[in-house]
C-alpha positions in Angstrom: 14.3 7.3 -40.2 17.9 6.2 -39.7 19.5 6.6 -43.1 22.4 4.2 -42.2 21.8 0.4 -42.5 24.1 -1.4 -40.2 25.2 -4.9 -41.3 27.2 -7.0 -38.9 29.9 -9.3 -40.5 31.8 -11.8 -38.5 35.4 -12.7 -39.4 36.1 -16.2 -38.2 38.8 -18.7 -39.0 41.9 -20.6 -37.7 44.6 -18.6 -35.8 47.0 -16.8 -38.2 44.7 -17.1 -41.2 44.7 -13.3 -41.7 41.4 -12.2 -40.1 42.8 -9.1 -38.5 44.8 -8.2 -41.6 41.6 -8.4 -43.6 39.7 -6.3 -41.1 42.5 -3.6 -41.4 42.4 -3.8 -45.2 38.6 -3.3 -45.3 38.0 -0.8 -42.5 38.0 2.9 -42.6 36.9 3.4 -39.0 38.3 1.6 -36.0 36.7 1.3 -32.5 38.5 1.4 -29.3 38.8 -2.4 -29.4 40.1 -3.3 -32.8 43.1 -4.5 -34.7 44.6 -6.2 -31.6 45.1 -3.1 -29.5 45.2 -5.3 -26.4 48.9 -5.2 -25.3 48.8 -9.0 -24.8 47.6 -9.4 -28.4 50.5 -7.3 -29.6 53.0 -9.2 -27.5 51.8 -12.6 -28.7 51.0 -11.6 -32.2 47.5 -13.1 -32.2 44.0 -11.9 -31.6 42.8 -12.5 -28.0 39.5 -10.6 -27.9 36.7 -9.4 -30.2 37.7 -6.5 -32.4 35.3 -4.1 -34.1 35.7 -1.8 -37.0 33.7 -0.6 -40.0 33.5 0.8 -43.5 30.6 2.3 -45.5 29.4 2.2 -49.1 26.5 3.8 -50.9 23.3 1.8 -50.6 23.3 -0.7 -53.4 20.5 -0.8 -56.0 18.8 -3.9 -54.7 18.4 -2.2 -51.3 17.2 1.2 -52.6 13.8 2.5 -51.7 13.9 1.1 -48.2 14.7 4.5 -46.5 18.5 4.0 -46.3 21.2 6.1 -48.0 24.4 4.3 -46.6 25.3 0.7 -46.0 27.7 0.3 -43.0 29.5 -2.9 -42.6 30.5 -3.5 -38.9 33.3 -6.1 -38.8 33.5 -8.4 -35.8 37.1 -9.7 -35.7 37.0 -13.0 -33.7 40.0 -14.8 -32.2 41.2 -18.0 -33.9 43.0 -19.7 -31.0 41.4 -22.9 -29.7 41.4 -21.6 -26.1 39.3 -18.6 -27.1 36.4 -20.5 -28.7 34.0 -19.1 -26.1 34.9 -15.6 -27.2 34.2 -16.6 -30.8 30.7 -17.9 -29.8 30.0 -14.6 -28.1 30.9 -12.8 -31.3 29.0 -15.2 -33.6 25.7 -14.5 -31.9 25.5 -10.9 -33.1 26.3 -11.2 -36.8 24.2 -11.1 -39.9 26.8 -12.8 -42.2 29.9 -14.8 -41.5 33.2 -14.5 -43.4 35.2 -17.7 -43.0 38.8 -16.8 -43.6 41.0 -19.7 -44.9 44.7 -19.7 -45.5 44.8 -20.9 -49.1 48.1 -22.6 -48.5 46.8 -24.7 -45.7 43.0 -25.2 -46.2 40.7 -26.4 -43.5 42.4 -26.5 -40.0 41.2 -27.4 -36.6 39.7 -24.0 -35.6 38.4 -23.5 -39.2 36.2 -26.6 -38.6 35.1 -25.3 -35.2 34.1 -21.9 -36.7 32.2 -23.7 -39.4 30.2 -25.5 -36.8 29.5 -22.3 -34.9 28.4 -20.7 -38.1 26.0 -23.6 -38.8 24.4 -22.9 -35.4 24.3 -19.2 -35.3 24.3 -17.9 -38.9 22.4 -18.7 -42.2 24.7 -16.9 -44.6 28.4 -17.3 -45.2 31.2 -16.1 -47.5 34.4 -17.9 -47.8 37.6 -15.8 -48.2 40.8 -17.6 -49.5 43.5 -15.4 -48.1 47.3 -15.3 -48.7 47.1 -16.0 -52.4 50.4 -13.9 -52.7 52.2 -16.9 -51.3 51.2 -19.1 -54.3 53.6 -19.4 -57.2 52.5 -17.0 -59.9 52.6 -19.5 -62.7 50.3 -22.0 -60.9 48.2 -19.6 -58.8 45.0 -20.0 -60.7 45.3 -23.8 -60.7 46.1 -23.9 -56.9 43.1 -21.7 -56.1 40.8 -23.9 -58.2 42.2 -27.0 -56.5 41.6 -25.6 -53.0 38.1 -24.4 -54.1 37.2 -28.0 -55.1 38.5 -29.4 -51.8 36.4 -27.0 -49.8 33.3 -27.7 -51.9 33.7 -31.4 -51.0 34.1 -30.5 -47.3 31.1 -28.3 -47.3 28.8 -30.6 -49.3 26.9 -31.9 -46.3 26.5 -28.5 -44.6 24.1 -25.7 -45.2 26.9 -23.7 -46.7 27.5 -26.1 -49.6 26.9 -23.3 -52.1 28.7 -20.6 -50.1 30.5 -18.2 -52.5 34.3 -17.9 -52.4 36.5 -14.9 -53.0 40.4 -15.0 -53.3 42.4 -12.2 -51.8 45.8 -11.2 -50.3 44.9 -9.0 -47.3 48.5 -8.2 -46.4 51.0 -9.3 -49.2 54.5 -10.0 -47.8 53.3 -9.8 -44.2 53.1 -6.9 -41.6 56.7 -5.8 -42.2 56.2 -5.2 -45.9 54.3 -1.9 -46.3 55.1 -1.4 -50.0 52.7 -3.9 -51.5 49.0 -3.2 -51.6 46.3 -5.6 -50.8 45.0 -7.8 -53.6 41.3 -8.5 -54.3 39.9 -6.2 -51.5 37.8 -4.1 -53.8 36.4 -7.2 -55.4 35.5 -8.5 -51.9 33.8 -5.2 -51.0 31.8 -5.3 -54.2 30.8 -8.9 -53.5 29.8 -8.1 -49.9 27.7 -5.1 -51.1 25.9 -7.3 -53.7 25.0 -10.0 -51.2 24.0 -7.6 -48.3 20.4 -7.8 -47.2 18.2 -5.9 -44.8 18.2 -8.0 -41.6 15.0 -8.2 -39.5 15.1 -5.2 -37.2 12.5 -4.0 -34.9 12.1 -1.3 -32.2 9.6 -3.5 -30.4 10.3 -5.3 -27.1 12.6 -4.5 -24.3 16.0 -3.0 -24.9 18.6 -5.6 -24.5 22.3 -4.8 -25.2 25.3 -7.2 -25.3 28.2 -5.4 -23.7 31.6 -6.7 -24.9 33.9 -3.9 -23.6 33.7 -1.4 -20.7 36.1 1.5 -20.0 36.2 5.0 -18.6 36.9 8.2 -20.3 38.1 11.1 -18.1 35.6 13.9 -17.9 32.9 11.9 -19.7 32.0 8.8 -17.7 32.0 5.1 -18.3 31.5 3.8 -21.8 29.9 0.4 -22.5 30.3 -0.8 -26.1 28.3 -3.5 -27.7 25.5 -4.5 -30.0 21.8 -3.9 -29.5 20.1 -7.3 -29.5 16.5 -6.1 -29.3 14.5 -2.9 -28.8 15.8 0.6 -28.8 17.5 3.1 -26.6 17.6 6.9 -26.4 19.6 9.5 -24.5 18.2 10.0 -21.0 16.7 6.5 -20.9 17.2 4.5 -17.7 19.0 1.2 -18.2 19.9 -1.7 -15.9 22.9 -4.0 -15.5 20.8 -7.0 -14.4 23.6 -9.1 -12.9 24.6 -6.1 -10.7 21.1 -4.8 -10.2 22.4 -1.3 -10.9 20.4 1.3 -12.9 22.0 4.2 -14.8 20.8 7.0 -17.1 22.2 7.1 -20.6 24.2 10.3 -20.9 25.4 10.1 -24.5 25.9 7.6 -27.3 28.2 7.2 -30.3 28.2 4.8 -33.3 31.8 4.6 -34.6 32.8 8.0 -33.2 29.6 9.8 -34.5 27.2 11.1 -31.8 23.7 9.7 -32.0 20.5 10.3 -30.0 19.1 6.7 -30.4 20.1 3.2 -31.4 18.0 0.2 -32.4 18.3 -3.6 -32.8 21.5 -4.5 -34.8 23.3 -1.3 -34.1 26.9 -1.3 -32.9 27.0 1.5 -30.3 28.9 3.0 -27.4 26.7 4.0 -24.4 28.1 6.5 -21.9 26.8 6.5 -18.3 28.2 8.3 -15.2 29.3 7.2 -11.7 29.9 3.6 -12.7 33.2 1.8 -12.1 34.1 -0.1 -15.3 35.9 -2.7 -13.3 32.5 -4.0 -12.1 31.6 -5.1 -15.6 33.8 -6.6 -18.3 31.1 -8.2 -20.4 27.4 -8.8 -19.9 24.0 -7.3 -20.6 22.4 -3.9 -20.4 18.6 -3.7 -20.6 15.3 -2.1 -19.8 15.0 -2.1 -16.0 13.6 -5.4 -14.6 13.2 -7.0 -18.1 15.9 -9.7 -17.5 15.7 -11.9 -14.4 18.5 -14.2 -13.1 17.8 -17.8 -14.2 18.6 -20.8 -11.9 17.6 -23.2 -14.7 16.0 -23.3 -18.1 14.3 -25.6 -20.6 15.6 -25.4 -24.1 15.2 -27.2 -27.4 18.4 -29.0 -28.4 19.9 -30.7 -31.4 23.1 -32.7 -31.4 25.9 -31.3 -33.6 26.6 -34.0 -36.3 30.3 -33.5 -36.1 30.6 -34.2 -32.4 31.9 -37.7 -31.8 31.6 -37.9 -28.0 28.4 -38.7 -26.0 25.9 -36.2 -24.8 24.5 -37.9 -21.7 21.9 -36.9 -19.2 23.1 -36.0 -15.7 26.5 -34.8 -17.1 28.0 -31.4 -16.4 28.4 -29.1 -19.4 29.7 -25.6 -20.1 26.8 -23.3 -21.3 27.8 -20.2 -23.2 25.2 -17.5 -23.2 26.2 -14.3 -24.8 29.6 -13.5 -23.4 29.3 -15.6 -20.3 30.1 -19.2 -19.8 28.8 -21.1 -16.8 28.7 -24.8 -15.6 25.4 -26.6 -15.6 24.0 -30.1 -15.2 21.9 -31.3 -18.1 19.0 -33.7 -18.5 17.6 -34.7 -21.9 14.0 -35.6 -22.8 11.9 -35.9 -25.9 8.5 -36.0 -27.5 7.3 -37.3 -30.9 7.6 -34.8 -33.7 4.5 -32.7 -34.2 2.7 -32.3 -37.5 3.4 -29.3 -39.7 0.2 -27.6 -38.3 1.4 -28.0 -34.7 4.5 -25.8 -34.2 6.5 -25.9 -31.0 6.7 -22.4 -29.6 10.2 -20.9 -29.0 9.0 -18.8 -26.1 6.8 -21.1 -24.1 6.7 -24.7 -22.9 3.8 -27.0 -22.7 3.6 -28.6 -19.2 0.5 -30.6 -20.1 2.3 -32.9 -22.5 4.2 -36.0 -21.6 7.9 -36.3 -22.4 10.2 -39.3 -22.5 13.5 -39.3 -20.5 16.5 -39.8 -22.6 19.8 -41.3 -21.3 21.6 -39.5 -24.1 21.1 -37.5 -27.3 21.2 -39.8 -30.4 23.3 -39.2 -33.5 21.8 -36.7 -35.9 21.4 -39.4 -38.6 19.7 -42.0 -36.4 16.0 -43.0 -36.8 15.1 -41.6 -33.3 16.6 -38.2 -34.1 14.4 -37.8 -37.1 11.2 -38.8 -35.4 11.5 -36.8 -32.2 12.0 -33.2 -30.9 14.6 -33.0 -28.1 14.8 -30.8 -25.1 17.2 -30.2 -22.2 16.6 -29.1 -18.6 19.8 -27.3 -17.7 20.4 -26.5 -14.0 23.0 -23.8 -13.6 25.6 -23.9 -10.8 25.0 -20.2 -10.2 22.2 -17.8 -11.5 22.6 -16.6 -15.0 21.5 -13.1 -16.0 22.8 -13.2 -19.6 20.6 -15.9 -21.0 18.8 -14.3 -23.9 17.1 -15.3 -27.1 16.8 -19.1 -27.3 15.3 -20.2 -24.0 12.0 -22.0 -24.3 11.3 -21.6 -20.6 13.4 -19.8 -18.0 13.2 -20.8 -14.4 13.6 -18.0 -12.0 12.4 -19.7 -8.7 15.1 -20.8 -6.4 12.8 -23.6 -5.0 12.0 -24.9 -8.5 12.6 -28.5 -7.4 9.6 -28.3 -5.1 7.4 -25.8 -7.0 7.9 -26.4 -10.7 9.6 -29.7 -11.5 6.7 -31.8 -10.2 4.7 -30.2 -13.0 7.2 -31.5 -15.6 5.8 -34.8 -16.9 9.0 -36.5 -17.9 8.8 -40.3 -17.5 11.0 -43.4 -17.8 9.7 -46.6 -19.1 10.1 -49.4 -16.6 9.6 -53.2 -16.8 9.9 -56.1 -14.5 9.8 -59.8 -15.3 9.2 -63.0 -13.3 7.6 -66.4 -13.7 4.5 -68.3 -12.6 5.4 -70.5 -9.6 2.0 -72.3 -9.3 -1.6 -72.1 -10.3 -4.2 -71.8 -7.5 -7.2 -72.1 -9.7 -8.4 -71.0 -13.2 -8.3 -67.3 -12.1 -5.4 -67.0 -9.6 -1.7 -67.8 -9.7 1.4 -67.2 -7.6 4.3 -65.5 -9.4 7.9 -65.1 -8.2 11.1 -63.2 -9.2 9.2 -60.0 -10.2 10.0 -58.1 -7.0 12.7 -58.2 -4.3 11.6 -59.2 -0.9 12.1 -55.6 0.5 9.8 -54.1 -2.2 6.6 -52.4 -1.1 4.3 -54.4 -3.3 1.3 -52.4 -2.2 2.5 -49.6 -4.6 2.0 -52.0 -7.5 -1.5 -53.2 -6.5 -3.9 -53.4 -9.5 -1.3 -52.9 -12.1 -1.7 -55.0 -15.2 0.7 -57.9 -16.1 0.9 -60.0 -19.2 1.8 -63.7 -19.4 4.0 -65.1 -22.2 0.9 -67.0 -23.3 -1.0 -63.8 -23.8 -3.4 -63.5 -20.8 -3.7 -60.2 -19.0 -4.0 -60.1 -15.2 -3.8 -57.8 -12.2 -1.5 -57.7 -9.2 -3.7 -58.4 -6.2 -1.0 -58.2 -3.5 2.0 -59.8 -1.9 2.1 -63.6 -1.0 4.4 -64.4 1.9 7.5 -62.4 2.8 9.9 -63.3 -0.1 8.6 -61.0 -2.8 6.1 -63.4 -4.3 2.8 -61.9 -5.5 -0.7 -63.1 -6.2 -2.0 -62.4 -9.7 -5.7 -62.5 -10.7 -6.9 -63.0 -14.3 -10.5 -61.8 -14.6 -11.1 -63.6 -17.9 -9.5 -66.7 -16.6 -6.4 -68.7 -17.7 -6.4 -70.6 -21.0 -6.7 -74.3 -20.9 -3.2 -74.5 -22.2 -1.8 -73.0 -19.1 -4.0 -75.1 -16.8 -2.9 -78.3 -18.6 0.8 -77.3 -18.3 0.6 -77.0 -14.6 -1.6 -80.1 -14.2 1.1 -82.0 -16.1 3.7 -80.6 -13.8 1.8 -81.7 -10.8 1.4 -85.3 -12.2 5.2 -85.5 -12.9 6.0 -84.4 -9.3 3.7 -87.0 -7.9 5.1 -89.8 -10.1 8.7 -88.8 -9.1 9.9 -90.4 -12.2 13.7 -90.0 -12.0 14.2 -91.3 -15.5 12.1 -88.6 -17.1 14.1 -85.7 -18.3 11.2 -83.7 -19.8 11.2 -80.1 -18.8 8.2 -77.8 -18.9 9.0 -74.3 -20.2 8.2 -71.7 -17.5 5.5 -69.1 -18.2 6.9 -65.6 -17.8 5.1 -62.7 -16.3 5.8 -59.1 -17.6 5.0 -55.9 -15.8 5.4 -52.7 -17.8 4.8 -49.2 -16.5 6.1 -45.7 -16.5 7.2 -43.4 -13.7 7.4 -39.6 -13.7 10.9 -38.8 -12.6 9.8 -35.7 -10.6 6.7 -37.2 -9.0 7.2 -36.9 -5.3 4.8 -39.8 -4.7 6.6 -42.1 -7.2 3.4 -43.4 -8.7 3.5 -46.2 -11.3 1.4 -45.3 -14.4 0.1 -47.6 -17.1 -1.7 -46.5 -20.3 
């Protein structure tokens, strides 16, 4: 059994809040992509890419007896700049716990809020670190920390992180130029992390899927792909595939933070070396068991609107979809169904094509009545095939001709209605109605559909009457005497031609309600 428990911790926060300084203060082992080694990062003084580093501690008492001797914290240092939010999303999908780093002198900033939203979506556990406490006046430091803590509690009260613990530190007192002062509060932070660490759900079952975040060559060795194992396991000499390139390679060697290993499993941060592969072909993506991941042209997913988003989420709009480390354009269409009872759970891995679903023009606000009573889905059609969609797809669509083969099976309907008025009564069972249809409408398609009068009678459409869009309606149970009297009175007034009479008879309206499946090639009208 692997004696090292790997625990992935994401460092997120606003630009210049001190995330990379914190990673340096905590870490004892750095990867090839850590601490802003990218030349552009050094030139601009900000993190531009994901950085990985680690430190280890003895296994804490509450995790003893599980087969582990060492607890390894892998730190995922995420960029804080607004333009790099997609990189942050890629990093957030592989973490077990999130550290939200906040500059204690500034509090919640724009990207702090964005990272908080990402955390709500991708992570269940969060620790808040108040950094740069060395910039506070010594005589009022405790009061200022307490004041900021209260402000943050108020901000977080409506999130799932309302009770998130907070730790105050100074990762790099005096800034990068000051090398004389030591970090403040780091050991307390390590102790706190150790105490709240848990054993994440890890399994060797399933196909091997590996999120590659960096790819580079080492002379005399081969090409190294570094990343995190999302599922399954891999061993030396296993054959793996890069699905988007359809290239298969054999694993030559592996390392976990500069230590050679013979296997890696879900949750491990590892470097995998293969031979005869040009690293320029792959910057980021997936590595997997051969033929376990297919390119998707579209997918159906369960969705929930983010409560902080103030814009509209409309069907037929184009959206950016970030899956792993890739972002592609897609066109979205929303639909819903009534919430199921507790005994009827919706599967996360399959989709029920036998159910009916209601088309939605847009996703409602989270606090609306509709949002609470329905489950929402989205059909996302990608502009180009996506090979890196992993984890949350309810139903992946591989077929290129899915518009003809699969979508007609999807029972998404729109509620439709038409309204007109009775023009005249032929007898106690038949009437002529107008203004329901346009003259160019093929009324034969609506034959035998039910209609309802404003007086309550239910009838059937028999067919067209003339060429102007009028229709003949038949009422099997007959019209009420009230309706017959109204039209008899109307006839009498017309015969009398009494110009002085200004009495108007209220018209009787006719309502036609039906639904239509949006992907039905025959465009049938359906009534319950």
